[in-house]
N, C-alpha and C positions, 0 to 999 in steps of 0.2 A: 646458220641459227644463231642469232645475237643473244648472248648472255652477258648480263652486267654484273660485274661482282664489286661489292663495295666493301672496303676494308674499314669503314667507319661504322658499321652496324655490329650489333651485338650477336645477330644471327650468324651461325657458322657458315662458311662458304659452300660446303656441300648442301645445307639447308637452302641457300640462296640459289643454287642449281636447281635443286629439286622443284621449289616453289615456281622459278620461272618456266620451267619444262612443262610442269603441271597446267599454268596460266595458258601457256601457248596451247595446249592440248584442249582444255576446256573453252577457251576461246575460238578453237576451230581454225587457228592458225596452221596447227599440225593435225592432219586428219589420219585416221587408222590407215596403217599400213606404210605411213610416210617413214622413211628411214632416219634416224637421228645419228648425229656425228659418232664416230668410234670414240670411246674412251681417251685414246690417246691423241686423237685429233682436236677434242674438245678442250683437253688438260693444255694442249699446245697454244690454242687460240686463244685461252683465257689465262694462261700463264698460271696454272695450278698444278699441283701434283696428281699423277694419273689416280692415286690411292683416293683423293678427295673425290674425283668425278665417279670413281667406280663405287663409293658409299652413295652417292647420288644415285646413280643408276640401280644400284641395289633396292634402294628405297622406293625408286619408281616402279621396279619390277615387282615387288611386294605388295605395293598398292594396286598392281594391275594396270599400269599406265604404259608399261612398256614390255616388249618380249625380245629376249635376246636370244640368238640362235648361233652356236659356235660356227665360226667360218662364215655366217652371213652377215653378222653384225645387230643392231638393235633397231626395234620398230615400234611404232605408236600402235599398241595394242586397242583391239575394239572396246573399249571402255563404254559401260553405260552410263552416259552423262548425267540423265535425269536421275539415276539412283545415287551417284556420286553428290549431285547437287542437293539433294533432299537430305543426304548426310550432314553435309556441310551446314545447311540450313538449321538443323537441329543443333549443331554444335553452337550456331550462333545466338539460336534462342536462349540455350542455356546461360550462355555468357551474359547476354543482355538482361535475363531475368533476375540473375545474382547481381549486376552492376545496377538495375533499378532498385533492387531490394536494399542495397548499401547506400544508394544515394537518398531514398526516401528516409530510409533511419538516420541519415547524418543531415538531413535537411538540404541537400544540394538539389536546386532547382533544375527543372526538366531541361531549360533553355541552356543551363551549363553543360548538362549531359550531352545535349546535342552537339554543342559547340566542341566538346572534347572529342565525340565520335567523329565528327567532321574532321578534325586535324588529324586524327590517328588515321582514318580511312585514307585521306590524302596524301599522308606521309608514306604509306606502304604502296601507294598507286605504282610507282615506277618500278616495282619488283615484278608484277604480272605481264 
């Protein structure tokens, strides 16, 4: 499993790990029941602390993306992707509505907003 860590981002390393594994699960690259590397193996392969990977795995487990069994390892859980996708769309709706309100009140044109969103979306594309 390839995880790319960038030290040039403001995003903490554990969040980079979490978001990339979530992205692989949501895209179908990782399926329910697939094993994910042990914390120690992943930490070694991306050259970060085991504690950092542990934090990422705890977040993934809390959000229902993985299940960890002592002695067996961590596996992709059977997440209901439709429910998760709907929750994410609600968050996007809320943020875009707020951004649109601010833009209208400030006289920022729709074209400028679309350009900005396109740039932000493409900048983050290599994370997932």
